[in-house]
A tleap script that builds the chain and sets N, CA, C and O, in Angstrom:
source leaprc.protein.ff14SB
mol = sequence {
  NMET PHE THR SER LEU GLN SER PRO LEU ALA
  LEU ILE GLY ARG LEU LEU LEU ALA LEU LEU
  PHE LEU PRO ALA GLY ILE SER LYS ILE GLY
  GLY PHE ALA GLY THR VAL GLY TYR ILE ALA
  SER LYS GLY LEU PRO VAL PRO SER VAL ALA
  ALA VAL ILE ALA ILE ILE VAL GLU VAL GLY
  GLY SER LEU ALA LEU ILE ALA GLY PHE GLY
  THR ARG TRP ALA ALA LEU ALA LEU ALA VAL
  PHE THR PHE VAL ALA SER PHE PHE PHE HIE
  ASN PHE TRP GLY VAL PRO ALA ALA GLN ALA
  MET VAL GLN GLN LEU MET PHE PHE LYS ASN
  MET ALA VAL VAL GLY GLY LEU LEU VAL LEU
  ALA ALA HIE GLY ALA GLY ALA TRP SER LEU
  ASP ALA LYS ARG GLY CALA
}
set mol.1.N position { 29.092 0.181 -15.069 }
set mol.1.CA position { 29.369 -1.052 -14.375 }
set mol.1.C position { 28.106 -1.895 -14.190 }
set mol.1.O position { 28.127 -3.100 -14.439 }
set mol.2.N position { 26.992 -1.264 -13.749 }
set mol.2.CA position { 25.786 -2.035 -13.488 }
set mol.2.C position { 25.166 -2.588 -14.765 }
set mol.2.O position { 24.479 -3.608 -14.721 }
set mol.3.N position { 25.392 -1.937 -15.895 }
set mol.3.CA position { 24.862 -2.452 -17.155 }
set mol.3.C position { 25.451 -3.823 -17.456 }
set mol.3.O position { 24.738 -4.720 -17.905 }
set mol.4.N position { 26.737 -3.989 -17.213 }
set mol.4.CA position { 27.371 -5.282 -17.475 }
set mol.4.C position { 26.933 -6.348 -16.477 }
set mol.4.O position { 27.068 -7.540 -16.750 }
set mol.5.N position { 26.415 -5.937 -15.336 }
set mol.5.CA position { 25.950 -6.883 -14.322 }
set mol.5.C position { 24.445 -7.162 -14.405 }
set mol.5.O position { 23.925 -8.004 -13.673 }
set mol.6.N position { 23.756 -6.458 -15.291 }
set mol.6.CA position { 22.305 -6.555 -15.347 }
set mol.6.C position { 21.810 -7.989 -15.573 }
set mol.6.O position { 20.915 -8.447 -14.862 }
set mol.7.N position { 22.369 -8.688 -16.531 }
set mol.7.CA position { 21.905 -10.050 -16.821 }
set mol.7.C position { 22.204 -11.025 -15.689 }
set mol.7.O position { 21.309 -11.757 -15.268 }
set mol.8.N position { 23.442 -11.058 -15.183 }
set mol.8.CA position { 23.673 -11.996 -14.079 }
set mol.8.C position { 22.888 -11.638 -12.816 }
set mol.8.O position { 22.428 -12.533 -12.107 }
set mol.9.N position { 22.727 -10.348 -12.524 }
set mol.9.CA position { 21.960 -9.971 -11.335 }
set mol.9.C position { 20.488 -10.341 -11.484 }
set mol.9.O position { 19.862 -10.780 -10.519 }
set mol.10.N position { 19.932 -10.171 -12.675 }
set mol.10.CA position { 18.535 -10.557 -12.907 }
set mol.10.C position { 18.360 -12.066 -12.720 }
set mol.10.O position { 17.384 -12.508 -12.116 }
set mol.11.N position { 19.298 -12.847 -13.234 }
set mol.11.CA position { 19.226 -14.306 -13.076 }
set mol.11.C position { 19.342 -14.689 -11.606 }
set mol.11.O position { 18.546 -15.487 -11.111 }
set mol.12.N position { 20.309 -14.136 -10.914 }
set mol.12.CA position { 20.490 -14.452 -9.489 }
set mol.12.C position { 19.251 -14.040 -8.696 }
set mol.12.O position { 18.807 -14.776 -7.814 }
set mol.13.N position { 18.697 -12.886 -8.999 }
set mol.13.CA position { 17.480 -12.439 -8.327 }
set mol.13.C position { 16.319 -13.391 -8.547 }
set mol.13.O position { 15.595 -13.715 -7.606 }
set mol.14.N position { 16.133 -13.844 -9.787 }
set mol.14.CA position { 15.062 -14.804 -10.086 }
set mol.14.C position { 15.273 -16.103 -9.319 }
set mol.14.O position { 14.327 -16.659 -8.761 }
set mol.15.N position { 16.512 -16.587 -9.290 }
set mol.15.CA position { 16.807 -17.848 -8.601 }
set mol.15.C position { 16.568 -17.718 -7.095 }
set mol.15.O position { 16.027 -18.632 -6.473 }
set mol.16.N position { 16.965 -16.595 -6.513 }
set mol.16.CA position { 16.772 -16.408 -5.078 }
set mol.16.C position { 15.292 -16.271 -4.720 }
set mol.16.O position { 14.861 -16.765 -3.678 }
set mol.17.N position { 14.519 -15.612 -5.564 }
set mol.17.CA position { 13.083 -15.538 -5.320 }
set mol.17.C position { 12.446 -16.922 -5.427 }
set mol.17.O position { 11.587 -17.277 -4.621 }
set mol.18.N position { 12.864 -17.692 -6.413 }
set mol.18.CA position { 12.341 -19.050 -6.565 }
set mol.18.C position { 12.713 -19.921 -5.373 }
set mol.18.O position { 11.960 -20.819 -4.997 }
set mol.19.N position { 13.868 -19.659 -4.780 }
set mol.19.CA position { 14.326 -20.426 -3.621 }
set mol.19.C position { 13.369 -20.304 -2.442 }
set mol.19.O position { 13.299 -21.207 -1.609 }
set mol.20.N position { 12.647 -19.223 -2.360 }
set mol.20.CA position { 11.662 -19.058 -1.295 }
set mol.20.C position { 10.418 -19.908 -1.555 }
set mol.20.O position { 9.853 -20.483 -0.624 }
set mol.21.N position { 9.995 -19.988 -2.807 }
set mol.21.CA position { 8.711 -20.611 -3.124 }
set mol.21.C position { 8.789 -22.087 -3.494 }
set mol.21.O position { 7.890 -22.847 -3.133 }
set mol.22.N position { 9.817 -22.514 -4.193 }
set mol.22.CA position { 9.867 -23.901 -4.664 }
set mol.22.C position { 9.899 -24.910 -3.514 }
set mol.22.O position { 9.094 -25.841 -3.524 }
set mol.23.N position { 10.780 -24.774 -2.532 }
set mol.23.CA position { 10.743 -25.741 -1.424 }
set mol.23.C position { 9.417 -25.719 -0.662 }
set mol.23.O position { 8.946 -26.759 -0.201 }
set mol.24.N position { 8.818 -24.537 -0.531 }
set mol.24.CA position { 7.533 -24.433 0.159 }
set mol.24.C position { 6.447 -25.193 -0.603 }
set mol.24.O position { 5.640 -25.903 -0.005 }
set mol.25.N position { 6.436 -25.038 -1.924 }
set mol.25.CA position { 5.446 -25.743 -2.735 }
set mol.25.C position { 5.654 -27.247 -2.718 }
set mol.25.O position { 4.692 -28.011 -2.635 }
set mol.26.N position { 6.902 -27.670 -2.797 }
set mol.26.CA position { 7.205 -29.108 -2.769 }
set mol.26.C position { 6.830 -29.709 -1.420 }
set mol.26.O position { 6.301 -30.819 -1.360 }
set mol.27.N position { 7.096 -28.990 -0.346 }
set mol.27.CA position { 6.737 -29.512 0.979 }
set mol.27.C position { 5.226 -29.621 1.145 }
set mol.27.O position { 4.743 -30.484 1.877 }
set mol.28.N position { 4.482 -28.759 0.474 }
set mol.28.CA position { 3.025 -28.852 0.521 }
set mol.28.C position { 2.536 -30.112 -0.195 }
set mol.28.O position { 1.526 -30.698 0.195 }
set mol.29.N position { 3.242 -30.522 -1.226 }
set mol.29.CA position { 2.873 -31.760 -1.922 }
set mol.29.C position { 3.099 -32.954 -0.997 }
set mol.29.O position { 2.221 -33.801 -0.832 }
set mol.30.N position { 4.286 -33.008 -0.399 }
set mol.30.CA position { 4.625 -34.131 0.482 }
set mol.30.C position { 3.819 -34.162 1.767 }
set mol.30.O position { 3.578 -35.232 2.325 }
set mol.31.N position { 3.408 -33.017 2.231 }
set mol.31.CA position { 2.617 -32.929 3.458 }
set mol.31.C position { 1.247 -32.351 3.184 }
set mol.31.O position { 0.790 -31.443 3.877 }
set mol.32.N position { 0.596 -32.890 2.163 }
set mol.32.CA position { -0.665 -32.310 1.702 }
set mol.32.C position { -1.715 -32.253 2.813 }
set mol.32.O position { -2.369 -31.226 3.002 }
set mol.33.N position { -1.874 -33.347 3.539 }
set mol.33.CA position { -2.891 -33.387 4.595 }
set mol.33.C position { -2.604 -32.337 5.663 }
set mol.33.O position { -3.522 -31.673 6.145 }
set mol.34.N position { -1.352 -32.187 6.027 }
set mol.34.CA position { -0.978 -31.174 7.011 }
set mol.34.C position { -1.224 -29.765 6.498 }
set mol.34.O position { -1.664 -28.890 7.244 }
set mol.35.N position { -0.936 -29.552 5.217 }
set mol.35.CA position { -1.180 -28.247 4.605 }
set mol.35.C position { -2.670 -27.920 4.625 }
set mol.35.O position { -3.066 -26.806 4.970 }
set mol.36.N position { -3.487 -28.897 4.255 }
set mol.36.CA position { -4.938 -28.696 4.263 }
set mol.36.C position { -5.418 -28.385 5.681 }
set mol.36.O position { -6.245 -27.495 5.884 }
set mol.37.N position { -4.896 -29.119 6.648 }
set mol.37.CA position { -5.270 -28.875 8.040 }
set mol.37.C position { -4.878 -27.487 8.518 }
set mol.37.O position { -5.638 -26.828 9.227 }
set mol.38.N position { -3.690 -27.048 8.125 }
set mol.38.CA position { -3.225 -25.722 8.524 }
set mol.38.C position { -4.085 -24.635 7.895 }
set mol.38.O position { -4.455 -23.670 8.563 }
set mol.39.N position { -4.402 -24.786 6.628 }
set mol.39.CA position { -5.272 -23.818 5.950 }
set mol.39.C position { -6.643 -23.797 6.614 }
set mol.39.O position { -7.209 -22.727 6.837 }
set mol.40.N position { -7.179 -24.974 6.932 }
set mol.40.CA position { -8.485 -25.061 7.597 }
set mol.40.C position { -8.439 -24.393 8.971 }
set mol.40.O position { -9.417 -23.773 9.389 }
set mol.41.N position { -7.308 -24.513 9.678 }
set mol.41.CA position { -7.191 -23.920 11.014 }
set mol.41.C position { -7.261 -22.401 10.973 }
set mol.41.O position { -7.544 -21.767 11.989 }
set mol.42.N position { -7.008 -21.816 9.824 }
set mol.42.CA position { -7.092 -20.362 9.668 }
set mol.42.C position { -8.494 -19.917 9.261 }
set mol.42.O position { -8.751 -18.726 9.082 }
set mol.43.N position { -9.410 -20.899 9.115 }
set mol.43.CA position { -10.793 -20.572 8.802 }
set mol.43.C position { -11.074 -20.305 7.341 }
set mol.43.O position { -12.130 -19.772 7.001 }
set mol.44.N position { -10.145 -20.668 6.468 }
set mol.44.CA position { -10.357 -20.426 5.043 }
set mol.44.C position { -11.279 -21.495 4.458 }
set mol.44.O position { -11.212 -22.655 4.867 }
set mol.45.N position { -12.130 -21.125 3.514 }
set mol.45.CA position { -13.032 -22.105 2.898 }
set mol.45.C position { -12.282 -23.025 1.939 }
set mol.45.O position { -11.206 -22.686 1.447 }
set mol.46.N position { -12.856 -24.170 1.688 }
set mol.46.CA position { -12.318 -25.210 0.790 }
set mol.46.C position { -10.782 -25.328 0.878 }
set mol.46.O position { -10.077 -25.033 -0.087 }
set mol.47.N position { -10.286 -25.753 2.022 }
set mol.47.CA position { -8.838 -25.807 2.219 }
set mol.47.C position { -8.109 -26.733 1.249 }
set mol.47.O position { -6.947 -26.483 0.926 }
set mol.48.N position { -8.751 -27.781 0.782 }
set mol.48.CA position { -8.099 -28.671 -0.192 }
set mol.48.C position { -7.841 -27.946 -1.502 }
set mol.48.O position { -6.774 -28.092 -2.099 }
set mol.49.N position { -8.810 -27.169 -1.945 }
set mol.49.CA position { -8.649 -26.394 -3.177 }
set mol.49.C position { -7.585 -25.314 -2.975 }
set mol.49.O position { -6.760 -25.075 -3.857 }
set mol.50.N position { -7.608 -24.669 -1.818 }
set mol.50.CA position { -6.606 -23.644 -1.522 }
set mol.50.C position { -5.202 -24.241 -1.521 }
set mol.50.O position { -4.258 -23.610 -1.997 }
set mol.51.N position { -5.061 -25.447 -0.991 }
set mol.51.CA position { -3.750 -26.110 -0.967 }
set mol.51.C position { -3.270 -26.410 -2.385 }
set mol.51.O position { -2.096 -26.214 -2.700 }
set mol.52.N position { -4.166 -26.881 -3.231 }
set mol.52.CA position { -3.798 -27.160 -4.627 }
set mol.52.C position { -3.395 -25.867 -5.332 }
set mol.52.O position { -2.411 -25.843 -6.070 }
set mol.53.N position { -4.142 -24.808 -5.110 }
set mol.53.CA position { -3.803 -23.509 -5.719 }
set mol.53.C position { -2.432 -23.050 -5.239 }
set mol.53.O position { -1.615 -22.587 -6.035 }
set mol.54.N position { -2.178 -23.178 -3.934 }
set mol.54.CA position { -0.878 -22.777 -3.392 }
set mol.54.C position { 0.257 -23.572 -4.038 }
set mol.54.O position { 1.297 -23.008 -4.378 }
set mol.55.N position { 0.061 -24.862 -4.205 }
set mol.55.CA position { 1.091 -25.707 -4.834 }
set mol.55.C position { 1.337 -25.275 -6.270 }
set mol.55.O position { 2.485 -25.134 -6.690 }
set mol.56.N position { 0.279 -25.069 -7.014 }
set mol.56.CA position { 0.416 -24.666 -8.420 }
set mol.56.C position { 1.142 -23.325 -8.526 }
set mol.56.O position { 2.049 -23.169 -9.343 }
set mol.57.N position { 0.741 -22.365 -7.702 }
set mol.57.CA position { 1.355 -21.040 -7.768 }
set mol.57.C position { 2.819 -21.113 -7.340 }
set mol.57.O position { 3.688 -20.562 -8.015 }
set mol.58.N position { 3.098 -21.789 -6.226 }
set mol.58.CA position { 4.471 -21.819 -5.713 }
set mol.58.C position { 5.415 -22.629 -6.600 }
set mol.58.O position { 6.508 -22.166 -6.929 }
set mol.59.N position { 5.001 -23.830 -6.985 }
set mol.59.CA position { 5.879 -24.661 -7.816 }
set mol.59.C position { 5.926 -24.121 -9.240 }
set mol.59.O position { 7.008 -23.938 -9.799 }
set mol.60.N position { 4.767 -23.867 -9.829 }
set mol.60.CA position { 4.732 -23.365 -11.199 }
set mol.60.C position { 5.403 -22.008 -11.337 }
set mol.60.O position { 6.170 -21.777 -12.272 }
set mol.61.N position { 5.111 -21.112 -10.401 }
set mol.61.CA position { 5.728 -19.790 -10.434 }
set mol.61.C position { 7.230 -19.855 -10.263 }
set mol.61.O position { 7.965 -19.136 -10.939 }
set mol.62.N position { 7.693 -20.707 -9.369 }
set mol.62.CA position { 9.136 -20.872 -9.159 }
set mol.62.C position { 9.832 -21.381 -10.408 }
set mol.62.O position { 10.865 -20.848 -10.813 }
set mol.63.N position { 9.268 -22.410 -11.016 }
set mol.63.CA position { 9.877 -22.968 -12.226 }
set mol.63.C position { 9.908 -21.931 -13.347 }
set mol.63.O position { 10.868 -21.863 -14.116 }
set mol.64.N position { 8.851 -21.127 -13.433 }
set mol.64.CA position { 8.826 -20.064 -14.441 }
set mol.64.C position { 9.917 -19.030 -14.170 }
set mol.64.O position { 10.578 -18.570 -15.101 }
set mol.65.N position { 10.108 -18.661 -12.901 }
set mol.65.CA position { 11.169 -17.703 -12.573 }
set mol.65.C position { 12.544 -18.283 -12.878 }
set mol.65.O position { 13.405 -17.590 -13.419 }
set mol.66.N position { 12.752 -19.532 -12.538 }
set mol.66.CA position { 14.050 -20.167 -12.780 }
set mol.66.C position { 14.386 -20.150 -14.266 }
set mol.66.O position { 15.496 -19.795 -14.662 }
set mol.67.N position { 13.412 -20.537 -15.079 }
set mol.67.CA position { 13.638 -20.591 -16.526 }
set mol.67.C position { 13.565 -19.214 -17.180 }
set mol.67.O position { 14.071 -19.013 -18.284 }
set mol.68.N position { 12.938 -18.280 -16.498 }
set mol.68.CA position { 12.717 -16.978 -17.120 }
set mol.68.C position { 11.687 -17.085 -18.230 }
set mol.68.O position { 11.829 -16.460 -19.281 }
set mol.69.N position { 10.657 -17.871 -17.997 }
set mol.69.CA position { 9.613 -18.115 -18.988 }
set mol.69.C position { 8.279 -17.608 -18.437 }
set mol.69.O position { 7.816 -18.091 -17.404 }
set mol.70.N position { 7.665 -16.650 -19.106 }
set mol.70.CA position { 6.434 -16.055 -18.597 }
set mol.70.C position { 6.689 -15.360 -17.268 }
set mol.70.O position { 5.849 -15.358 -16.368 }
set mol.71.N position { 7.864 -14.776 -17.175 }
set mol.71.CA position { 8.354 -14.252 -15.900 }
set mol.71.C position { 7.465 -13.159 -15.326 }
set mol.71.O position { 7.185 -13.155 -14.127 }
set mol.72.N position { 7.025 -12.247 -16.156 }
set mol.72.CA position { 6.211 -11.136 -15.640 }
set mol.72.C position { 4.918 -11.654 -15.029 }
set mol.72.O position { 4.523 -11.210 -13.951 }
set mol.73.N position { 4.255 -12.586 -15.702 }
set mol.73.CA position { 3.008 -13.148 -15.186 }
set mol.73.C position { 3.252 -14.002 -13.947 }
set mol.73.O position { 2.479 -13.950 -12.990 }
set mol.74.N position { 4.318 -14.781 -13.965 }
set mol.74.CA position { 4.647 -15.613 -12.801 }
set mol.74.C position { 4.952 -14.742 -11.589 }
set mol.74.O position { 4.487 -15.021 -10.484 }
set mol.75.N position { 5.732 -13.692 -11.798 }
set mol.75.CA position { 6.066 -12.790 -10.694 }
set mol.75.C position { 4.815 -12.102 -10.160 }
set mol.75.O position { 4.661 -11.934 -8.950 }
set mol.76.N position { 3.937 -11.711 -11.051 }
set mol.76.CA position { 2.696 -11.062 -10.624 }
set mol.76.C position { 1.814 -12.038 -9.837 }
set mol.76.O position { 1.249 -11.670 -8.808 }
set mol.77.N position { 1.695 -13.278 -10.317 }
set mol.77.CA position { 0.899 -14.290 -9.607 }
set mol.77.C position { 1.482 -14.567 -8.223 }
set mol.77.O position { 0.745 -14.646 -7.240 }
set mol.78.N position { 2.802 -14.714 -8.146 }
set mol.78.CA position { 3.442 -14.946 -6.854 }
set mol.78.C position { 3.279 -13.741 -5.926 }
set mol.78.O position { 3.114 -13.908 -4.718 }
set mol.79.N position { 3.323 -12.542 -6.478 }
set mol.79.CA position { 3.151 -11.330 -5.672 }
set mol.79.C position { 1.747 -11.268 -5.079 }
set mol.79.O position { 1.590 -11.006 -3.886 }
set mol.80.N position { 0.737 -11.503 -5.894 }
set mol.80.CA position { -0.650 -11.468 -5.406 }
set mol.80.C position { -0.859 -12.565 -4.367 }
set mol.80.O position { -1.436 -12.316 -3.309 }
set mol.81.N position { -0.392 -13.777 -4.663 }
set mol.81.CA position { -0.502 -14.910 -3.744 }
set mol.81.C position { 0.142 -14.574 -2.394 }
set mol.81.O position { -0.462 -14.789 -1.343 }
set mol.82.N position { 1.356 -14.052 -2.429 }
set mol.82.CA position { 2.098 -13.750 -1.200 }
set mol.82.C position { 1.426 -12.636 -0.418 }
set mol.82.O position { 1.331 -12.703 0.808 }
set mol.83.N position { 0.963 -11.618 -1.117 }
set mol.83.CA position { 0.282 -10.497 -0.471 }
set mol.83.C position { -0.951 -10.987 0.278 }
set mol.83.O position { -1.128 -10.689 1.459 }
set mol.84.N position { -1.795 -11.736 -0.412 }
set mol.84.CA position { -3.047 -12.217 0.190 }
set mol.84.C position { -2.750 -13.203 1.328 }
set mol.84.O position { -3.335 -13.094 2.405 }
set mol.85.N position { -1.854 -14.154 1.097 }
set mol.85.CA position { -1.542 -15.163 2.117 }
set mol.85.C position { -0.988 -14.529 3.387 }
set mol.85.O position { -1.229 -15.026 4.487 }
set mol.86.N position { -0.257 -13.450 3.242 }
set mol.86.CA position { 0.348 -12.794 4.408 }
set mol.86.C position { -0.698 -12.316 5.405 }
set mol.86.O position { -0.460 -12.355 6.612 }
set mol.87.N position { -1.843 -11.871 4.924 }
set mol.87.CA position { -2.889 -11.375 5.814 }
set mol.87.C position { -3.572 -12.497 6.590 }
set mol.87.O position { -4.104 -12.266 7.675 }
set mol.88.N position { -3.559 -13.707 6.041 }
set mol.88.CA position { -4.181 -14.841 6.724 }
set mol.88.C position { -3.204 -15.604 7.608 }
set mol.88.O position { -3.579 -16.090 8.675 }
set mol.89.N position { -1.966 -15.712 7.176 }
set mol.89.CA position { -1.021 -16.594 7.860 }
set mol.89.C position { 0.032 -15.865 8.692 }
set mol.89.O position { 0.766 -16.504 9.446 }
set mol.90.N position { 0.119 -14.559 8.571 }
set mol.90.CA position { 1.069 -13.777 9.374 }
set mol.90.C position { 0.403 -12.533 9.951 }
set mol.90.O position { 0.982 -11.446 9.953 }
set mol.91.N position { -0.819 -12.710 10.438 }
set mol.91.CA position { -1.602 -11.593 10.975 }
set mol.91.C position { -1.129 -11.263 12.392 }
set mol.91.O position { -1.760 -11.637 13.382 }
set mol.92.N position { -0.023 -10.566 12.456 }
set mol.92.CA position { 0.613 -10.245 13.738 }
set mol.92.C position { -0.284 -9.430 14.659 }
set mol.92.O position { -0.095 -9.440 15.875 }
set mol.93.N position { -1.250 -8.732 14.097 }
set mol.93.CA position { -2.164 -7.897 14.871 }
set mol.93.C position { -3.221 -8.730 15.596 }
set mol.93.O position { -3.936 -8.208 16.451 }
set mol.94.N position { -3.327 -10.020 15.263 }
set mol.94.CA position { -4.380 -10.846 15.858 }
set mol.94.C position { -3.867 -12.068 16.595 }
set mol.94.O position { -4.633 -12.998 16.847 }
set mol.95.N position { -2.593 -12.088 16.944 }
set mol.95.CA position { -2.037 -13.244 17.656 }
set mol.95.C position { -1.605 -12.802 19.054 }
set mol.95.O position { -1.460 -11.607 19.314 }
set mol.96.N position { -1.402 -13.764 19.947 }
set mol.96.CA position { -0.915 -13.406 21.288 }
set mol.96.C position { 0.420 -12.655 21.213 }
set mol.96.O position { 1.214 -12.851 20.293 }
set mol.97.N position { 0.637 -11.806 22.191 }
set mol.97.CA position { 1.832 -10.949 22.208 }
set mol.97.C position { 3.122 -11.751 22.055 }
set mol.97.O position { 4.077 -11.267 21.447 }
set mol.98.N position { 3.164 -12.950 22.589 }
set mol.98.CA position { 4.385 -13.763 22.507 }
set mol.98.C position { 4.704 -14.179 21.074 }
set mol.98.O position { 5.856 -14.476 20.758 }
set mol.99.N position { 3.705 -14.204 20.214 }
set mol.99.CA position { 3.897 -14.600 18.815 }
set mol.99.C position { 3.978 -13.409 17.865 }
set mol.99.O position { 4.373 -13.562 16.709 }
set mol.100.N position { 3.610 -12.244 18.337 }
set mol.100.CA position { 3.452 -11.084 17.459 }
set mol.100.C position { 4.738 -10.676 16.766 }
set mol.100.O position { 4.712 -10.346 15.580 }
set mol.101.N position { 5.866 -10.688 17.471 }
set mol.101.CA position { 7.099 -10.210 16.865 }
set mol.101.C position { 7.519 -11.073 15.663 }
set mol.101.O position { 7.893 -10.545 14.616 }
set mol.102.N position { 7.453 -12.385 15.822 }
set mol.102.CA position { 7.840 -13.275 14.722 }
set mol.102.C position { 6.873 -13.118 13.556 }
set mol.102.O position { 7.293 -13.062 12.401 }
set mol.103.N position { 5.582 -13.048 13.856 }
set mol.103.CA position { 4.597 -12.907 12.782 }
set mol.103.C position { 4.731 -11.552 12.081 }
set mol.103.O position { 4.539 -11.461 10.868 }
set mol.104.N position { 5.052 -10.517 12.826 }
set mol.104.CA position { 5.269 -9.203 12.219 }
set mol.104.C position { 6.488 -9.236 11.304 }
set mol.104.O position { 6.461 -8.679 10.207 }
set mol.105.N position { 7.535 -9.875 11.748 }
set mol.105.CA position { 8.739 -10.021 10.928 }
set mol.105.C position { 8.418 -10.773 9.640 }
set mol.105.O position { 8.836 -10.355 8.560 }
set mol.106.N position { 7.685 -11.872 9.742 }
set mol.106.CA position { 7.315 -12.652 8.562 }
set mol.106.C position { 6.403 -11.850 7.627 }
set mol.106.O position { 6.545 -11.916 6.406 }
set mol.107.N position { 5.479 -11.104 8.202 }
set mol.107.CA position { 4.575 -10.294 7.387 }
set mol.107.C position { 5.352 -9.271 6.565 }
set mol.107.O position { 5.157 -9.164 5.355 }
set mol.108.N position { 6.230 -8.522 7.222 }
set mol.108.CA position { 6.954 -7.475 6.508 }
set mol.108.C position { 8.025 -8.048 5.581 }
set mol.108.O position { 8.355 -7.423 4.573 }
set mol.109.N position { 8.571 -9.208 5.895 }
set mol.109.CA position { 9.461 -9.899 4.958 }
set mol.109.C position { 8.680 -10.241 3.696 }
set mol.109.O position { 9.172 -10.057 2.583 }
set mol.110.N position { 7.482 -10.731 3.873 }
set mol.110.CA position { 6.647 -11.052 2.713 }
set mol.110.C position { 6.309 -9.811 1.896 }
set mol.110.O position { 6.278 -9.869 0.667 }
set mol.111.N position { 6.056 -8.693 2.564 }
set mol.111.CA position { 5.767 -7.458 1.825 }
set mol.111.C position { 6.995 -7.037 1.005 }
set mol.111.O position { 6.849 -6.541 -0.113 }
set mol.112.N position { 8.193 -7.229 1.546 }
set mol.112.CA position { 9.413 -6.926 0.790 }
set mol.112.C position { 9.552 -7.864 -0.409 }
set mol.112.O position { 9.957 -7.435 -1.489 }
set mol.113.N position { 9.219 -9.135 -0.223 }
set mol.113.CA position { 9.263 -10.090 -1.334 }
set mol.113.C position { 8.251 -9.683 -2.404 }
set mol.113.O position { 8.548 -9.749 -3.597 }
set mol.114.N position { 7.068 -9.267 -1.986 }
set mol.114.CA position { 6.065 -8.775 -2.943 }
set mol.114.C position { 6.643 -7.607 -3.735 }
set mol.114.O position { 6.460 -7.532 -4.950 }
set mol.115.N position { 7.339 -6.697 -3.059 }
set mol.115.CA position { 7.973 -5.581 -3.749 }
set mol.115.C position { 8.968 -6.047 -4.797 }
set mol.115.O position { 8.971 -5.542 -5.920 }
set mol.116.N position { 9.809 -7.001 -4.439 }
set mol.116.CA position { 10.775 -7.537 -5.402 }
set mol.116.C position { 10.089 -8.213 -6.576 }
set mol.116.O position { 10.522 -8.065 -7.719 }
set mol.117.N position { 9.030 -8.947 -6.305 }
set mol.117.CA position { 8.287 -9.610 -7.382 }
set mol.117.C position { 7.630 -8.590 -8.309 }
set mol.117.O position { 7.577 -8.796 -9.522 }
set mol.118.N position { 7.132 -7.493 -7.744 }
set mol.118.CA position { 6.524 -6.455 -8.588 }
set mol.118.C position { 7.569 -5.763 -9.462 }
set mol.118.O position { 7.282 -5.413 -10.607 }
set mol.119.N position { 8.769 -5.564 -8.939 }
set mol.119.CA position { 9.852 -5.010 -9.763 }
set mol.119.C position { 10.168 -5.977 -10.901 }
set mol.119.O position { 10.360 -5.557 -12.043 }
set mol.120.N position { 10.221 -7.265 -10.589 }
set mol.120.CA position { 10.473 -8.275 -11.622 }
set mol.120.C position { 9.351 -8.281 -12.660 }
set mol.120.O position { 9.607 -8.393 -13.859 }
set mol.121.N position { 8.111 -8.159 -12.193 }
set mol.121.CA position { 6.978 -8.098 -13.127 }
set mol.121.C position { 7.075 -6.864 -14.019 }
set mol.121.O position { 6.724 -6.918 -15.198 }
set mol.122.N position { 7.544 -5.766 -13.467 }
set mol.122.CA position { 7.644 -4.525 -14.235 }
set mol.122.C position { 8.776 -4.554 -15.253 }
set mol.122.O position { 8.620 -4.056 -16.368 }
set mol.123.N position { 9.907 -5.129 -14.880 }
set mol.123.CA position { 11.101 -5.057 -15.728 }
set mol.123.C position { 11.420 -6.331 -16.497 }
set mol.123.O position { 12.236 -6.302 -17.418 }
set mol.124.N position { 10.804 -7.431 -16.146 }
set mol.124.CA position { 11.029 -8.675 -16.865 }
set mol.124.C position { 12.237 -9.440 -16.358 }
set mol.124.O position { 12.909 -9.030 -15.411 }
set mol.125.N position { 12.494 -10.568 -17.018 }
set mol.125.CA position { 13.468 -11.548 -16.554 }
set mol.125.C position { 14.906 -11.192 -16.864 }
set mol.125.O position { 15.818 -11.714 -16.224 }
set mol.126.N position { 15.128 -10.333 -17.812 }
set mol.126.CA position { 16.491 -10.008 -18.221 }
set mol.126.C position { 16.928 -10.847 -19.416 }
set mol.126.O position { 16.187 -11.700 -19.905 }
set mol.127.N position { 18.144 -10.584 -19.870 }
set mol.127.CA position { 18.639 -11.192 -21.109 }
set mol.127.C position { 18.898 -12.691 -20.982 }
set mol.127.O position { 18.800 -13.415 -21.972 }
set mol.128.N position { 19.224 -13.163 -19.794 }
set mol.128.CA position { 19.502 -14.588 -19.603 }
set mol.128.C position { 18.224 -15.308 -19.189 }
set mol.128.O position { 18.091 -15.765 -18.053 }
set mol.129.N position { 17.292 -15.400 -20.123 }
set mol.129.CA position { 15.993 -16.008 -19.841 }
set mol.129.C position { 15.383 -16.543 -21.125 }
set mol.129.O position { 15.768 -16.150 -22.226 }
set mol.130.N position { 14.429 -17.442 -20.966 }
set mol.130.CA position { 13.683 -17.925 -22.128 }
set mol.130.C position { 12.820 -16.813 -22.711 }
set mol.130.O position { 12.598 -16.770 -23.921 }
set mol.131.N position { 12.333 -15.916 -21.863 }
set mol.131.CA position { 11.551 -14.779 -22.356 }
set mol.131.C position { 12.376 -13.966 -23.356 }
set mol.131.O position { 11.873 -13.584 -24.412 }
set mol.132.N position { 13.628 -13.705 -23.028 }
set mol.132.CA position { 14.496 -12.926 -23.925 }
set mol.132.C position { 14.777 -13.687 -25.216 }
set mol.132.O position { 14.829 -13.100 -26.296 }
set mol.133.N position { 14.956 -14.997 -25.091 }
set mol.133.CA position { 15.247 -15.821 -26.281 }
set mol.133.C position { 14.086 -15.830 -27.258 }
set mol.133.O position { 14.292 -15.876 -28.471 }
set mol.134.N position { 12.863 -15.786 -26.737 }
set mol.134.CA position { 11.701 -15.807 -27.623 }
set mol.134.C position { 11.154 -14.425 -27.914 }
set mol.134.O position { 10.118 -14.280 -28.563 }
set mol.135.N position { 11.861 -13.401 -27.427 }
set mol.135.CA position { 11.502 -12.020 -27.751 }
set mol.135.C position { 10.283 -11.506 -27.037 }
set mol.135.O position { 9.617 -10.590 -27.520 }
set mol.136.N position { 9.974 -12.088 -25.876 }
set mol.136.CA position { 8.767 -11.657 -25.121 }
set mol.136.C position { 9.053 -10.387 -24.349 }
set mol.136.O position { 8.172 -9.872 -23.659 }
savepdb mol mol.pdb
quit
């Protein structure tokens, strides 16, 4: 049964993962100054460059997942990005107690997303993808 569902489930999984990153990347474009300010508030160096990198990874990675093009590399890039960003932006261990629960939830949600992205990087996009069409 699962063999016959493999292609549609892989496509749905890619689309749902992209749904997390594409709106976030687009909102960073529209609110670039706010994004730079938020990154700077976390003490990260060169926040403008970090914002551009975040946009490229989130929008580019999402589009790659949607199309199933360069999926393994896109999933790996999104996984590394999400893993690293989680330690700076959802550091539940370093916020006031009133904020800790939400930040802990966001941190571990991100770790689960990283896990899903690593599975996608390991197994590829599936048959309903540009990667499959070009034999990658």
